[in-house]
C-alpha positions, 0 to 999 in steps of 0.5 A: 195350353199352358202359359208357356205355350201361350207366349210362344203362340203370341211370339210366333204371330208377332214375329213370324215372316211372310210365307206367302210362295208355294213351294210347288211352284217356287222351288222350280222357278228358282232352281231353272234348268236343274240339270245344271246341278249335281243336286243333294237334298235334305230330308222330307219335303225338299227331297220330294221337291227335288224328285218331282222336279228332276223325275228322281233324275240320276243327278239328284241324291235324295236323303232320308233318315240322316237329319241335318247332313245335307249341307255337309254332304254337299260340301264334300261332293263340292270339294271332290268335283270342283268341274260341276255345280252343286247344289244342296236343297234343304228345309228349315228344320234340317238345317236347324239341326246342323246350323254349325255347317254353315261356319265350315262351308263358309270358312272353305268356301268352294265357288261351285257350291250353292245352297237353297233353304227351302223355310215353311217355318214349320217341321213338317214331317212331324206334324207341322210344328212351328220351327224356330224360323216362325219365331224370328230366327233368320237363317240368312243372317246366321249364313251371313254372320258365319262369313258366307258372302253371297246370301238372299232371302226370297219371299216373293215372286219378284225376287225369284230371279234374282236368287236364280242368278246367285245359285249360278254365280262362281265367286264363292258359295252362295246361300238363298232362303226360299220362304214358302207357305207351310203345304204339303210338297208334290205328292211324288213317290221318290225312291226311298231305297238309300243304297240304291240312290247312292249307287244311281248317284255314284254311277251318274258321277262316275260317267260324268268323270 
């Protein structure tokens, strides 16, 4: 390993937060009754989390191949359907690709939007390289600094209930970081056809009009 590589590895060991929760248990526990939401999920792990939780339900839009887009799609959906509670479930790597989205969301501040960032400190889809959150980047602070007023980091089982309540608040957009171990998401074979997923989700939205 190069000298720069050694320095980065030491930084990660020194400042990385505790990632102790198992995502396969923590994601369902945090979200609770998933039918309460229209759900947009980010790439890879979080889409598998949500597909497994909802059994690839029609009220979910699981993304593929559009890294960084989940929060903005969720914002558009929340504005288009103010009568529904919208939940974005994204990962740390996906959110870091378009972290500026949090500023736009904070300015618009739809009261029916909640965001969960499942933060395992790694890029799981490409080989579990450490992400910036393993090196000290705090996504909750970024969200709060962007202007989102309801923010929380959930890192232990005892904090899950407060995070669940925050997702269902109605005074403005909520942002919850869920810190989990860098382990695999549920082994669920979700539908990877983007056209079929879009049609399924649109049909469900029209049926809820």
